[in-house]
N, CA, C and O atoms as a MOPAC input file, in Angstrom:
PM7 MOZYME 1SCF
protein

 N     23.85900 1    -3.54000 1   -16.99400 1
 C     23.23500 1    -2.98100 1   -18.16500 1
 C     23.13400 1    -4.28100 1   -19.14400 1
 O     22.05600 1    -4.53000 1   -19.68400 1
 N     24.13300 1    -5.00400 1   -19.33500 1
 C     24.00400 1    -6.07300 1   -20.37800 1
 C     23.18300 1    -7.21600 1   -20.00200 1
 O     22.61000 1    -7.91800 1   -20.83600 1
 N     23.12400 1    -7.42100 1   -18.60300 1
 C     22.21800 1    -8.47700 1   -18.09100 1
 C     20.79300 1    -8.07300 1   -18.25800 1
 O     19.96800 1    -8.94600 1   -18.53000 1
 N     20.40900 1    -6.76400 1   -18.11300 1
 C     19.03500 1    -6.42800 1   -18.50200 1
 C     18.70600 1    -6.57000 1   -19.90400 1
 O     17.60000 1    -6.96300 1   -20.27400 1
 N     19.79700 1    -6.20600 1   -20.81400 1
 C     19.46000 1    -6.34900 1   -22.21900 1
 C     19.38700 1    -7.80000 1   -22.71500 1
 O     18.67900 1    -8.09800 1   -23.67700 1
 N     20.06000 1    -8.61500 1   -22.10900 1
 C     19.96400 1    -9.99400 1   -22.13800 1
 C     18.73500 1   -10.64400 1   -21.82400 1
 O     18.18800 1   -11.39900 1   -22.62800 1
 N     18.21300 1   -10.35400 1   -20.54400 1
 C     17.04600 1   -10.71500 1   -20.18800 1
 C     15.84900 1   -10.31700 1   -20.93800 1
 O     14.92300 1   -11.09500 1   -21.16200 1
 N     15.88600 1    -8.93600 1   -21.37000 1
 C     14.79500 1    -8.41200 1   -22.30100 1
 C     14.80200 1    -9.04900 1   -23.69300 1
 O     13.75100 1    -9.24600 1   -24.30300 1
 N     15.90300 1    -9.34000 1   -24.14400 1
 C     16.03100 1   -10.02500 1   -25.56600 1
 C     15.36200 1   -11.39900 1   -25.53300 1
 O     14.55400 1   -11.79500 1   -26.37300 1
 N     15.85700 1   -12.18700 1   -24.30200 1
 C     15.33100 1   -13.44900 1   -24.06600 1
 C     13.82400 1   -13.53400 1   -23.88100 1
 O     13.23500 1   -14.49800 1   -24.36900 1
 N     13.13500 1   -12.57100 1   -23.19300 1
 C     11.85300 1   -12.39600 1   -23.00400 1
 C     11.13800 1   -12.21000 1   -24.34000 1
 O     10.09300 1   -12.82300 1   -24.56100 1
 N     11.69600 1   -11.34300 1   -25.27500 1
 C     11.15000 1   -11.19000 1   -26.63900 1
 C     11.13700 1   -12.33200 1   -27.46700 1
 O     10.14000 1   -12.62200 1   -28.12800 1
 N     12.24100 1   -13.04500 1   -27.48000 1
 C     12.34600 1   -14.24700 1   -28.28900 1
 C     11.36900 1   -15.38900 1   -27.77500 1
 O     10.64000 1   -16.08200 1   -28.48500 1
 N     11.49000 1   -15.43800 1   -26.52700 1
 C     10.45400 1   -16.61100 1   -25.92000 1
 C      8.91900 1   -16.27800 1   -26.24900 1
 O      8.11500 1   -17.08800 1   -26.71000 1
 N      8.67600 1   -15.02600 1   -25.94900 1
 C      7.22500 1   -14.74800 1   -26.43600 1
 C      6.98000 1   -14.91300 1   -27.76600 1
 O      5.87800 1   -15.36100 1   -28.08000 1
 N      7.82900 1   -14.62700 1   -28.67400 1
 C      7.50700 1   -14.77600 1   -30.12700 1
 C      7.38200 1   -16.31100 1   -30.32100 1
 O      6.40200 1   -16.76200 1   -30.91300 1
 N      8.30400 1   -17.08100 1   -29.86000 1
 C      8.26100 1   -18.63300 1   -29.96700 1
 C      7.02700 1   -19.15200 1   -29.36700 1
 O      6.31500 1   -19.90000 1   -30.03700 1
 N      6.70800 1   -18.83200 1   -28.18300 1
 C      5.37300 1   -19.22900 1   -27.46100 1
 C      4.11500 1   -18.99800 1   -28.25700 1
 O      3.22700 1   -19.83600 1   -28.41400 1
 N      4.13300 1   -17.68400 1   -28.77800 1
 C      3.04700 1   -17.44400 1   -29.61800 1
 C      2.78800 1   -18.22600 1   -30.92700 1
 O      1.66900 1   -18.54200 1   -31.33000 1
 N      3.97300 1   -18.50200 1   -31.54600 1
 C      3.99900 1   -19.26500 1   -32.71100 1
 C      3.58400 1   -20.64200 1   -32.63700 1
 O      2.84100 1   -21.26100 1   -33.39700 1
 N      4.26100 1   -21.06600 1   -31.46800 1
 C      3.84500 1   -22.62100 1   -31.18300 1
 C      2.44700 1   -22.72600 1   -30.69100 1
 O      1.76300 1   -23.64500 1   -31.14200 1
 N      2.01900 1   -22.04200 1   -29.96900 1
 C      0.69200 1   -22.05600 1   -29.54300 1
 C     -0.29400 1   -22.01500 1   -30.65200 1
 O     -1.20500 1   -22.84100 1   -30.71700 1
 N     -0.11500 1   -20.97800 1   -31.61300 1
 C     -1.05200 1   -20.87000 1   -32.56300 1
 C     -0.98100 1   -22.17300 1   -33.53400 1
 O     -1.99800 1   -22.74000 1   -33.93300 1
 N      0.22100 1   -22.54400 1   -33.83600 1
 C      0.39900 1   -23.71100 1   -34.57600 1
 C     -0.32100 1   -24.86800 1   -34.08200 1
 O     -1.00800 1   -25.54300 1   -34.84900 1
 N     -0.18600 1   -25.19200 1   -32.61500 1
 C     -0.78000 1   -26.37600 1   -31.98100 1
 C     -2.32000 1   -26.13200 1   -31.98000 1
 O     -3.08500 1   -27.09400 1   -32.05800 1
 N     -2.73300 1   -24.98300 1   -31.90000 1
 C     -4.30800 1   -24.48400 1   -31.66800 1
 C     -4.99300 1   -24.71600 1   -32.98700 1
 O     -6.13600 1   -25.17300 1   -32.97800 1
 N     -4.41500 1   -24.45000 1   -34.06500 1
 C     -5.18800 1   -24.54600 1   -35.31600 1
 C     -4.93600 1   -25.55800 1   -36.20100 1
 O     -5.53500 1   -25.58300 1   -37.27600 1
 N     -3.97100 1   -26.56800 1   -35.84300 1
 C     -3.75100 1   -27.75700 1   -36.75800 1
 C     -4.49600 1   -28.94300 1   -36.43300 1
 O     -4.57100 1   -29.79500 1   -37.31800 1
 N     -5.06800 1   -29.16300 1   -35.31900 1
 C     -5.98000 1   -30.37100 1   -35.13000 1
 C     -6.92700 1   -30.33900 1   -36.20000 1
 O     -7.26500 1   -29.24900 1   -36.66200 1
 N     -7.47900 1   -31.60300 1   -36.72900 1
 C     -8.58100 1   -31.68500 1   -37.66900 1
 C     -9.90700 1   -31.38000 1   -37.16600 1
 O    -10.83100 1   -31.32500 1   -37.97800 1
 N    -10.13000 1   -31.16700 1   -35.89200 1
 C    -11.43900 1   -30.99400 1   -35.45600 1
 C    -12.08900 1   -29.60200 1   -35.98000 1
 O    -11.45200 1   -28.56500 1   -35.79400 1
 N    -13.17900 1   -29.56900 1   -36.54400 1
 C    -13.65300 1   -28.49400 1   -37.23400 1
 C    -14.97200 1   -27.94600 1   -36.55600 1
 O    -15.45700 1   -28.62500 1   -35.65100 1
 N    -15.50300 1   -26.92300 1   -36.88000 1
 C    -16.87200 1   -26.49500 1   -36.23500 1
 C    -16.65400 1   -24.95400 1   -35.93500 1
 O    -15.57200 1   -24.51800 1   -35.54100 1
 N    -17.74300 1   -24.18500 1   -36.14800 1
 C    -17.63500 1   -22.79200 1   -35.93000 1
 C    -17.45200 1   -22.52800 1   -34.36100 1
 O    -16.65200 1   -21.67800 1   -33.97100 1
 N    -18.15900 1   -23.22400 1   -33.55000 1
 C    -18.04700 1   -23.02800 1   -32.11000 1
 C    -16.70800 1   -23.19400 1   -31.70300 1
 O    -16.18500 1   -22.34900 1   -30.97600 1
 N    -16.04800 1   -24.26300 1   -32.12000 1
 C    -14.75700 1   -24.46000 1   -31.75800 1
 C    -13.69500 1   -23.39100 1   -32.35600 1
 O    -12.72600 1   -23.00600 1   -31.70200 1
 N    -13.97100 1   -22.97500 1   -33.60600 1
 C    -13.05500 1   -21.97100 1   -34.26900 1
 C    -13.33100 1   -20.74300 1   -33.35400 1
 O    -12.34700 1   -20.07300 1   -33.04200 1
 N    -14.45500 1   -20.39700 1   -32.92400 1
 C    -14.65400 1   -19.12600 1   -32.21800 1
 C    -13.89300 1   -19.21800 1   -30.78100 1
 O    -13.34100 1   -18.22500 1   -30.30900 1
 N    -13.90100 1   -20.44800 1   -30.13500 1
 C    -13.07600 1   -20.63400 1   -28.79300 1
 C    -11.77800 1   -20.46800 1   -29.20100 1
 O    -11.04500 1   -19.81000 1   -28.46400 1
 N    -11.24600 1   -21.01900 1   -30.42900 1
 C     -9.87000 1   -20.90700 1   -30.58300 1
 C     -9.37000 1   -19.54700 1   -30.91100 1
 O     -8.25600 1   -19.19000 1   -30.53000 1
 N    -10.21000 1   -18.71700 1   -31.65700 1
 C     -9.84100 1   -17.40500 1   -31.87500 1
 C     -9.75600 1   -16.58900 1   -30.59700 1
 O     -8.85700 1   -15.77300 1   -30.39000 1
 N    -10.73300 1   -16.85300 1   -29.76000 1
 C    -10.85700 1   -16.19200 1   -28.37800 1
 C     -9.49400 1   -16.54100 1   -27.59000 1
 O     -8.77900 1   -15.66400 1   -27.10400 1
 N     -9.23400 1   -17.82100 1   -27.52400 1
 C     -8.01200 1   -18.12400 1   -26.83900 1
 C     -6.78900 1   -17.64700 1   -27.34800 1
 O     -5.89300 1   -17.24700 1   -26.60400 1
 N     -6.69900 1   -17.66800 1   -28.64700 1
 C     -5.54300 1   -17.00300 1   -29.40600 1
 C     -5.38700 1   -15.42700 1   -29.17400 1
 O     -4.28500 1   -14.87900 1   -29.16200 1
 N     -6.36300 1   -14.88400 1   -29.02500 1
 C     -6.31900 1   -13.34800 1   -28.63900 1
 C     -5.89300 1   -13.33200 1   -27.43600 1
 O     -4.99300 1   -12.52000 1   -27.22300 1
 N     -6.27000 1   -14.01700 1   -26.49600 1
 C     -5.76800 1   -13.87600 1   -24.91800 1
 C     -4.32200 1   -14.24900 1   -24.92100 1
 O     -3.59800 1   -13.56900 1   -24.19300 1
 N     -3.79000 1   -15.18300 1   -25.59500 1
 C     -2.47300 1   -15.69800 1   -25.47900 1
 C     -1.55600 1   -14.58300 1   -26.16600 1
 O     -0.46800 1   -14.26100 1   -25.68900 1
 N     -2.04900 1   -14.06600 1   -27.23800 1
 C     -1.25100 1   -13.05700 1   -27.94500 1
 C     -1.02600 1   -11.87500 1   -27.07000 1
 O      0.08600 1   -11.35600 1   -26.96900 1
 N     -2.09900 1   -11.44100 1   -26.42400 1
 C     -2.04100 1   -10.26100 1   -25.44400 1
 C     -1.28800 1   -10.50200 1   -24.23500 1
 O     -0.63600 1    -9.60500 1   -23.70100 1
 N     -1.35000 1   -11.65200 1   -23.79400 1
 C     -0.37300 1   -11.93300 1   -22.62500 1
 C      1.07300 1   -11.90200 1   -23.02100 1
 O      1.90000 1   -11.22400 1   -22.40900 1
 N      1.35600 1   -12.64300 1   -24.04600 1
 C      2.90300 1   -12.52300 1   -24.46300 1
 C      3.23000 1   -11.42300 1   -25.11500 1
 O      4.42400 1   -11.12200 1   -25.14500 1
 N      2.34500 1   -10.65400 1   -25.72100 1
 C      2.69000 1    -9.44700 1   -26.20000 1
 C      3.09500 1    -8.40000 1   -25.19700 1
 O      3.99700 1    -7.59900 1   -25.44000 1
 N      2.44600 1    -8.41300 1   -24.11300 1
 C      2.77600 1    -7.51900 1   -22.94200 1
 C      3.98200 1    -8.09200 1   -22.32600 1
 O      4.71600 1    -7.26300 1   -21.78700 1
 N      4.36300 1    -9.35400 1   -22.28300 1
 C      5.61200 1    -9.89600 1   -21.79700 1
 C      6.69500 1    -9.53400 1   -22.82500 1
 O      7.83300 1    -9.35800 1   -22.38900 1
 N      6.49200 1    -9.41900 1   -24.00200 1
 C      7.48200 1    -9.03500 1   -25.01400 1
 C      7.78400 1    -7.64200 1   -24.82900 1
 O      8.95500 1    -7.26500 1   -24.78900 1
 N      6.76100 1    -6.80200 1   -24.70500 1
 C      6.87400 1    -5.35100 1   -24.55300 1
 C      7.80600 1    -5.06300 1   -23.32300 1
 O      8.76300 1    -4.29700 1   -23.43700 1
 N      7.51000 1    -5.68300 1   -22.16600 1
 C      8.35500 1    -5.52300 1   -20.91100 1
 C      9.73500 1    -5.97600 1   -21.48500 1
 O     10.66200 1    -5.17300 1   -21.38400 1
 N      9.93100 1    -7.02200 1   -21.99900 1
 C     11.31500 1    -7.43300 1   -22.46000 1
 C     11.98100 1    -6.46300 1   -23.35400 1
 O     13.14600 1    -6.13800 1   -23.12900 1
 N     11.31200 1    -5.97400 1   -24.36300 1
 C     11.84900 1    -4.87600 1   -25.19700 1
 C     12.12200 1    -3.62300 1   -24.41300 1
 O     13.09500 1    -2.96500 1   -24.78100 1
 N     11.46900 1    -3.21900 1   -23.46300 1
 C     11.66400 1    -1.94800 1   -22.64100 1
 C     12.88500 1    -2.29900 1   -21.91600 1
 O     13.80400 1    -1.48200 1   -21.96900 1
 N     13.06200 1    -3.44400 1   -21.20400 1
 C     14.26800 1    -3.80800 1   -20.43100 1
 C     15.40300 1    -3.82400 1   -21.28900 1
 O     16.45900 1    -3.34400 1   -20.87500 1
 N     15.32200 1    -4.33300 1   -22.48200 1
 C     16.47900 1    -4.47100 1   -23.39200 1
 C     16.95300 1    -3.10100 1   -24.00000 1
 O     18.10700 1    -2.96900 1   -24.40700 1
 N     16.07500 1    -2.13700 1   -24.04700 1
 C     16.42600 1    -0.90800 1   -24.73600 1
 C     16.53000 1     0.34000 1   -23.91200 1
 O     16.93700 1     1.41400 1   -24.35400 1
 N     16.10800 1     0.10700 1   -22.59800 1
 C     16.07400 1     1.28900 1   -21.61800 1
 C     17.69700 1     1.32300 1   -21.06600 1
 O     18.35200 1     0.37500 1   -20.63200 1
 N     18.11300 1     2.75600 1   -21.23600 1
 C     19.48300 1     2.85700 1   -20.64500 1
 C     19.51500 1     2.60000 1   -19.14200 1
 O     18.48200 1     2.73500 1   -18.48600 1
 N     20.61800 1     2.24900 1   -18.59900 1
 C     20.70400 1     2.06800 1   -17.16200 1
 C     20.63600 1     3.54600 1   -16.53000 1
 O     20.89200 1     4.56500 1   -17.17100 1
 N     20.26100 1     3.51300 1   -15.20500 1
 C     20.18000 1     4.82900 1   -14.48100 1
 C     21.70500 1     5.36900 1   -14.17500 1
 O     22.67300 1     4.60900 1   -14.18600 1
 N     21.78500 1     6.64700 1   -13.92600 1
 C     23.19900 1     7.14200 1   -13.65600 1
 C     23.60300 1     6.63300 1   -12.08800 1
 O     22.76200 1     6.48700 1   -11.20200 1
 N     24.93600 1     6.41200 1   -11.93500 1
 C     25.33900 1     6.02600 1   -10.59300 1
 C     25.00000 1     7.22300 1    -9.70900 1
 O     25.01000 1     8.38400 1   -10.12000 1
 N     24.67600 1     6.82300 1    -8.36500 1
 C     24.32900 1     7.74400 1    -7.39400 1
 C     25.62400 1     8.84600 1    -7.19600 1
 O     25.40000 1    10.04000 1    -6.99700 1
 N     26.82400 1     8.36200 1    -7.26500 1
 C     27.84300 1     9.21900 1    -7.01900 1
 C     27.89000 1    10.33700 1    -8.13600 1
 O     28.25200 1    11.47800 1    -7.84900 1
 N     27.56400 1    10.03000 1    -9.24700 1
 C     27.37500 1    11.04300 1   -10.44000 1
 C     26.40900 1    12.03100 1   -10.07800 1
 O     26.66000 1    13.23500 1   -10.13800 1
 N     25.16100 1    11.49800 1    -9.65400 1
 C     24.16400 1    12.35500 1    -9.33500 1
 C     24.44600 1    13.34400 1    -8.05400 1
 O     24.07100 1    14.51600 1    -8.02800 1
 N     25.04400 1    12.80400 1    -7.17300 1
 C     25.43000 1    13.66600 1    -6.02400 1
 C     26.50700 1    14.69700 1    -6.41600 1
 O     26.50600 1    15.80800 1    -5.88500 1
 N     27.40800 1    14.35200 1    -7.31900 1
 C     28.42500 1    15.27000 1    -7.83300 1
 C     27.77800 1    16.51300 1    -8.55300 1
 O     28.19400 1    17.65800 1    -8.37600 1
 N     26.62700 1    16.15900 1    -9.45500 1
 C     26.08100 1    17.21700 1   -10.06800 1
 C     25.20500 1    18.04800 1    -9.17300 1
 O     25.00300 1    19.23300 1    -9.44100 1
 N     24.65200 1    17.44000 1    -8.06900 1
 C     23.90600 1    18.29100 1    -7.10800 1
 C     24.96000 1    19.24200 1    -6.39500 1
 O     24.63600 1    20.40800 1    -6.17000 1
 N     26.18000 1    18.78200 1    -6.04600 1
 C     26.97500 1    19.50700 1    -5.35000 1
 C     27.46700 1    20.68400 1    -6.13700 1
 O     27.62100 1    21.77600 1    -5.59000 1
 N     27.73200 1    20.47600 1    -7.48500 1
 C     28.16600 1    21.47100 1    -8.40000 1
 C     26.94000 1    22.58600 1    -8.56400 1
 O     27.09200 1    23.80600 1    -8.50500 1
 N     25.89000 1    21.98900 1    -8.74900 1
 C     24.68300 1    23.10000 1    -8.57000 1
 C     24.49600 1    23.89100 1    -7.26100 1
 O     24.07100 1    25.04500 1    -7.29000 1
 N     24.79700 1    23.30200 1    -6.18500 1
 C     24.71200 1    24.02700 1    -4.93800 1
 C     25.77000 1    25.14000 1    -4.83100 1
 O     25.53700 1    26.24100 1    -4.33400 1
 N     27.09900 1    24.70900 1    -5.40500 1
 C     28.18900 1    25.71400 1    -5.46000 1
 C     27.77300 1    26.87800 1    -6.16300 1
 O     27.87600 1    28.00800 1    -5.68500 1
 N     27.22500 1    26.58600 1    -7.47700 1
 C     26.87200 1    27.79700 1    -8.43200 1
 C     25.87600 1    28.64500 1    -7.72500 1
 O     25.90800 1    29.86900 1    -7.84600 1
 N     24.89000 1    27.96800 1    -6.90800 1
 C     23.83500 1    28.78600 1    -6.38300 1
 C     24.43700 1    29.58100 1    -5.28400 1
 O     23.98500 1    30.71000 1    -5.09400 1
 N     25.49700 1    29.09100 1    -4.45700 1
 C     26.03100 1    29.79300 1    -3.40500 1
 C     26.85600 1    31.02200 1    -4.00100 1
 O     26.89000 1    32.09400 1    -3.39700 1
 N     27.51100 1    30.82400 1    -5.19400 1
 C     28.32400 1    31.93600 1    -5.71100 1
 C     27.20700 1    33.07800 1    -6.14100 1
 O     27.31800 1    34.26100 1    -5.81900 1
 N     26.26800 1    32.61400 1    -6.80800 1
 C     25.21300 1    33.55000 1    -7.26600 1
 C     24.57400 1    34.28600 1    -6.04700 1
 O     24.27200 1    35.47700 1    -6.12000 1
 N     24.39900 1    33.62200 1    -5.04900 1
 C     23.85100 1    34.18900 1    -3.86700 1
 C     24.77700 1    35.14800 1    -3.22800 1
 O     24.28400 1    36.20200 1    -2.82600 1
 N     26.04900 1    34.94200 1    -3.07100 1
 C     27.09400 1    35.75500 1    -2.62600 1
 C     27.24300 1    36.98400 1    -3.33800 1
 O     27.32200 1    38.08000 1    -2.78300 1
 N     27.28500 1    36.76900 1    -4.72000 1
 C     27.48100 1    37.78800 1    -5.76700 1
 C     26.20400 1    38.73300 1    -5.50700 1
 O     26.49000 1    39.92500 1    -5.40300 1
 N     24.98600 1    38.43400 1    -5.39700 1
 C     23.87500 1    39.10800 1    -5.33400 1
 C     23.98400 1    39.93500 1    -3.91000 1
 O     23.77000 1    41.14800 1    -3.91400 1
 N     24.26700 1    39.35600 1    -2.89300 1
 C     24.48500 1    39.92500 1    -1.72400 1
 C     25.56000 1    41.08100 1    -1.52200 1
 O     25.46400 1    41.98600 1    -0.69300 1
 N     26.52900 1    40.90600 1    -2.36200 1
 C     27.60800 1    42.02500 1    -2.38100 1
 C     27.28500 1    43.20100 1    -3.36200 1
 O     27.99600 1    44.20500 1    -3.33000 1
 N     26.37700 1    43.12000 1    -4.11700 1
 C     25.98100 1    44.14100 1    -5.20000 1
 C     25.36500 1    45.25400 1    -4.19000 1
 O     24.66500 1    44.95100 1    -3.22300 1
 N     25.68900 1    46.47000 1    -4.51300 1
 C     25.18700 1    47.64200 1    -3.87100 1
 C     23.66200 1    47.75300 1    -4.00400 1
 O     23.14700 1    47.53100 1    -5.10000 1
 N     22.91400 1    48.08500 1    -2.93800 1
 C     21.42200 1    48.27000 1    -3.14400 1
 C     21.14900 1    49.64400 1    -3.71800 1
 O     21.92300 1    50.58700 1    -3.55200 1
 N     20.06500 1    49.71700 1    -4.37000 1
 C     19.68000 1    51.07600 1    -5.08700 1
 C     18.68800 1    51.76200 1    -4.16800 1
 O     18.21200 1    52.85400 1    -4.47700 1

């Protein structure tokens, strides 16, 4: 569980840093022009979308609880089966009307 949280947190941090650095490098050069700005905005939107999805995956990995161990699931199933068997036996022993 801690490994998944660490990987998820790392993905979120790397995504935030990558987006910030990319935008900083993209908009700082002194070259100006409407067509260039349009290309930059388009490229920025694409990068934010890609790293936003990566960050979302990281957040999900970091916050999702781990699944139950198989032994615990098997134990719960066995308990439910025992309850059903007791109920079935009790119903069979009841007198018919």
